[in-house]
C-alpha positions, 0 to 999 in steps of 0.5 A, a space after each residue: 500500500 502506498 503512502 500516497 492517498 489520492 483524491 481524483 477529481 473529474 469534471 465535464 461541462 455541458 460545453 465540453 461534452 460535445 466538443 471532445 470525447 477525450 474530455 469525457 469523465 470515463 477518459 479522464 478517469 482512465 488517464 488518472 488510473 493509469 497514472 496512479 498505477 504507474 506511480 504507485 498511488 492509491 486512489 482514495 475516492 473519485 469525485 465527479 461533476 458531470 455537466 457542471 461549468 468550470 466558471 462556478 466552483 460551487 459544484 457538488 462533488 468539488 464541495 465534497 472534495 473540499 470537505 474531505 480535504 479539510 477532514 484530512 481524508 487524503 494527501 494528494 489531488 489528481 486531475 487530468 488537466 488544470 481546467 477540470 478544477 475551474 476556469 477562473 484564474 483567481 479561484 484556481 490559483 487560490 485552490 492550487 497555490 494556497 488551499 492545497 499547500 496550506 493543508 499539506 495537499 500535493 496537487 498533480 495535473 497530469 497533462 499540464 505536467 504539474 506536480 506541486 512537490 517538484 514544481 519550479 516555475 509558478 508563472 506557467 501554471 498561472 498562465 495555463 489558468 489564464 488561458 483556460 479562462 480566456 478560451 471560455 470568454 472567446 468561445 462565448 464571444 464567437 457563439 454570440 456572433 454566430 447566433 446574432 448572424 443567424 437571428 438578424 441575418 447580419 454578416 459575421 464580420 462587420 
């Protein structure tokens, strides 16, 4: 049995689910389980929010993860990528760089190649969060432009 007891967090928003099947809950769990097997990490529990936006941190399983974190039920959190935690730069930064370290929680984001134990360059993890938030805003802008074009039959570019 490993000394690492990990909480796994997975999330797919309604927007994510139709875009990319690699973002599916099942795929995220498979990637994380494979990672845990290779790295001899025991999974404490899988927390899953299916259909919840990354804009809002008030998601049922994420709230349960936080509750269990404060009760010291695990010592590591693993996600497939940072955007699964959320898309708000401030909230994700606070979670990864404040809440986790203050509670002696190791944080691992597999696709971002981030492990809080040996991470040296804080700027790139913050930049990654910024890009996730920026991406969401750009998608909304583009969707509004397309809807306006269809509704009002106006050109896409003015």
